[in-house]
Structures are given as C-alpha cells and as structure tokens.
C-alpha angles and dihedrals in degrees: 000000000000141000117239124214122194108190122191093319119184132183125194135171125205130004140260115353090356095054114125120194111212100170121026112197103317117188131176139134127222118205123224109284094007123144108220123180123205107209136174143111123301111289096023092119101251097127091043089054092049091050090051090055088049093049094243092116127044118241115237093202139340128047141273117204128189117193090349094306120115105232102184091118098029117111116247092245090056098050095082093233133128125209131205113201133208091242095052089229094219123164106246094207094054128078123239090262092050093047092053092046096044098097092044091054091051087056090048093239111186111265096243093050090046092054091047094051094045092048091048092051092046090052093050092051099037095245099130094109093047102052096110097044125100124234092256088061094056134085121240092261092050091050090052091051089052089052089052090047090055088054095045096056090061090061092215127187091235134028119209121198120191107196091306096173102045093100094054129089119253097262093048091047089057092052093045091050087058091048092052092048092051090046091055093049091049098046099033090208126149109261132191114194127188122204141145089210111097091196089062090047094050096046099043109034134094084191134005128215110204114204131190125174091347094305127110108242098183141343120204149104118301089255092051092052093046097045100034111023110186095221146359093274095055090044091056097040098049118062135040122261093035119255117268111239126194131182117229145119136279120231135170122246107186105308097337134086117239124195113215116206109201107252091347109083140257130294119202110215128220118250093252099045095088119044097179130060108244120192120263109275093015115166111245145154122249116212120200122177114222091232091056094055119092130199099239126232092191135010113004136203090225142340126237133189115243113238104171140340125229111203114206100174113269091013134045132203115226113207107206135175118227117184090334094311127108119250124187120203123189111212144152114288092230091060092044092056090069092059125084129197110272094031120131108241119200112215132192135177140202102260090222092060097061123107125209127197134185107262093222105039101024090227118143113260 
C-alpha cells in the first residue's frame, strides 16, 4: 500500500491566446488503503488528473508522489500502479486466463508464481469457471472483472479506475459497485476512482474530491458533502434527487435567522445552519433536500401546488410549484396516493436540515 500526494498540480494545453487550463492547482492527499473518488461533470479534469497519477499525461506544474516518492518523471511501468479502463482493454484472441496473466508473462514471472497469482485473482473475482473463455463470450460485467483481475495479479501499491462501469446497464452497475467495494475491503489497497456518477461516488468512497472547471470544490466523506456542502455547486451535484434551491433574503426574528422566500413563506433556520453573520436583508439562496421536506399535517412553512407525481416504489417524488418555481418533495408512496394534481400541498422542514448559500458567490454561509 502507499499514500498518494497531489500537490498544486496544474495541466495546460497550448500557449498564449490558445492556452487552455484544464487543472488549476489541484491538491489532495490519499492515506494508505483509502478509497478516494474523483467526481464532477464532463470536462472538469478528473480523468486528466487520474492519467497524470498514472504517468499517461505530463504534469505542467506541481508534483505527484506515491509512497513518498515524487513520480513526475517516472515511467508508468515503474510507478507500481495498475489501471482499469472504461473500455476493459482485453485482448480478444486471448482467453480469460491468458488476459489475466499477460502482464506477468511480460515480466517473465516464474510459471509456478504466475499460476498462483492468476488462480488467486480468479478466486477473488469469481472467474474460476470462465478461465478458458474468450472476451467475446463474456458479459460486460464479466469482462470488467477480468480487467480487474489483470490489475490484481500485479499487486500494485495503487489501483486507478477510469469510469469502469459507464458501459454497463443500471442493474449491472449496481452489482459491480458492490464487487469493487468488496475488492477494496479484501485487498486494503489505495484506490483512486473517477466517475461522473454521484451515486457511484457516494456508495464507494471513503472520501470524495469534487471538481469543477479544474478546481477542487470540496474534499470530504460522502456524509460531509451531503450534510454540509461547501457551495451551491456541490449542493446541487451531490444527492439524488437534486437539492431544491430558492432565492430570497435573510432577516432576524429575535435571536434566530429566518429565510424569506418571495411570495412563498418563511423558513426559520436552526442555530447551526449559518456560521457567518450576514447583513439584515442579505440576498441568499435556500437549499432544501427533497428527502428533508415533509408533507405537513398542521402548520406549514409554505404551500405548493402539485403538478405531477413520480412513483418510485416505496417512495414517490411530488413535483410542486411554489411561487412559479419547482419544488420536489420525497415522501412515502402511501401518503402520495391521497394527493391529486392541482392540490395545494403544505410542506414543512426540520430547521436544522436547511442549507443557505451566498447569492453572489454560491459559498455556504
């Protein structure tokens, strides 16, 4: 195992007026055996950063260290890493066993050691019955397991995953997420995983690095990012369904902050929701997660008009309109059955579960 340190790394293409900055001073440290996910929208620089750790992209400035050794000028093959790609990258003319053993044979690993390592990897990934098949005879999930097996036999210090599940259907992605999580627990190896799918990030990661436009927006555990997003972007990117956000103003009512939604009511905020001291009447954004909203039986913070319902099994999403703006409420399907489109739906929230952001910068207040 090894810790990985990314220190003020930048990546640029071109020069002068044609210069394009992909990464803008990215820094983070991964502990030994940690599973860290790089997540963000397409074009944010996450795959570029992973390829720089792997040595497949040159670093414009800054340093990448693996196990305390700066590897900027170290060849990929000498970095003691293994990478699993989105495309599987299997050799079609080789069997599963031969694909897994390919790297070992290039290194002229003794035959007995090769067989032991291949057998061990196949057992970990449940490939024992598939060893004599060819890639064309495998499902997408099986091919991905073979790709992981080829990485496992190398016993690297660091595993790198570049959107390995994006080619799989939804059900298979769920199963493969479980396989990767079990693999990490069994091997205890440092892993860096790139995805644009926040569900993958939330379910797999010990910590998540959220990137946007080549800049780190927040680093933290999945729970940290969900409960205390650092800014408006992280709040909207992490969590499904997406957080509801309303413009409004902050006022004081006695000793408490109250958020006033134009034409839509008042929301009293918990004492720990705001850590700064905004001016009276300051413009702000109120963030409310659909799961934190409750269809009220009594007094409500505000009332929306039901447009449509979206049943998802045990739960249903209520799509409301509040002062011309959409509002999504996540509730039990049994309760949603009693509501009809056009109905006025009173909604309340736990004051401690609200989020408030600066209207201009988007930074959490």
